[in-house]
C-alpha positions, 0 to 999 in steps of 0.5 A: 385210093383216089377215084374220079370220072373223066380226064378233066377231073384228074387231080392237079397234084398227082405229079407224074404217074405209073399208069396201067390201062384196061377194062380189068373186069373181074380183077382176076388172077391175070389182072392181079399179076399185071396190076402187081407189076404196075404197083411194083414199078410205081414203088420203085419210081416213088410215084403213084400207081394209077389205073385207067379203066372205061365205062361203059364196056367198049364192046357196047360202043363198038358193036351196040347190043353186044355188051358182055356180062359184067363180072365186077361193078365199078365200086367192086373193081375200085375196092379190089384194085385198092387192095392190090396197092393202086393209088388212084383210079380214073374211069374214062367214059367210052364214047363214040368220039373217044373210040375214034381217037388215033393211037397217037392222040390217045397217047398224047391226050390221055397218057401224057397231057392228063395223066402225066405218065412216067411209065405205062404197064399193060398186058402184052396183048394190049391194043388202043386207038381207033380200030385197035391200031396201036399195040405195045410195040407202037406204044413203046415207040411213042413212049420214047417220043413223049418221055415214058417207059412201057412194060408189056406183061405176059398173060397169066395161064392156068392148067386144066384137063384141056391143057393150059388156059389163058386166064381172061374175063371172057373165059370166066364169063363162060364158066359163070354162064355154065354154072362152073363156079369152081373154075371161075373162082380158080381164075378169079382167085376168089368166089364170083360175086354179084351185087345188088339190093335186097327187094321184096319178092313174092315171100313164098320162101317164108311160107315154106320155112325158107325165107330168102333175100331176093337180090336185084342186080344191075343190068348186064350182071354176070349171073350164073346158070340156073340152079342151086348153089352153096355160097354166102351173102355179104352186106356192104357199106357203099359209103366206105366200100367195105363188107359189114358182115357175111353169112353162109347161104344156099342160093337159088338162081332161076324162075321158080318152075314149080310155081310156073314162074317167068321172072329170073331171080337170085334168092339167097337163104341165109343159114342160121340167120334171123333178120330183115335185109330189105333195102340192104346193098349186098353181094352174093358169092357163089362157091359151088353149084349143087344141082340144076333148077328143077320143077317138082310135082308138089310143094312137099317135093320142093321142100324136101329138095330144099332140105337137101340143098341146105344140108349140102351147102353146109357140107360144101362150106365145111359147116356143122349140120344144123341142130 
């Protein structure tokens, strides 16, 4: 998949394109449905499918200090959309100047002049331009003027005990913040993953017989609620954007209250693993929350709880008990 940042870097040999526009944070099931429609349209027209996304999140520019938790890094987003058949991804810097573009200027400058849109596929709630003044109806009118078609795709939903829920990045962030990784995974279509680098911690886990990989993630990462989780750790090759290996893991999120910790960390104990991961770029995937974070009266109580956590992790992941 081709990938570039900024309109000026757009390759000159793309020809006319089928464009889909959005943050696509999470690349969840609703996004997958929308991207699938764009890819299908592109294949039918024998044109490349181009995904236009933004960095930083528009909320941070529109309302500074309101940056939402991010479900997928740009690298992870690129990996996921490429897997859905997208041919090219343009990351457009979202600046105060860009925010003030009128809908018509956005259409002409971005979609027509630089991306050469033959068709635009967006969600039915899509808005664009200064103060979100443009919508699908207006884009359709501008498409007739500038020579491209527009398709508004209905939003995907999911059934729950509370009725039909519209799948959205906001909903998934709420699930992650509450530690409800089962609901998050159902909406995402896969386990929620955070990415980062394995750094040196206080090495206390090694002393307790449970050495952990201390994962330092970028700012604004959507980290689940404090607690212990069953999941896995994947080692990534950033050069190729692929997974090198994966191992089941019991994951701790929190401040280590038994030792009066104050810094919130994500630590993964890899089951049946013996190796050095310092400096590796990894992803931590959360399958199910096992228990809240708790302070124990002594180290023996903590170790006993960790024994139970590992046993439950094996059960949740369908692994045989340790020998």
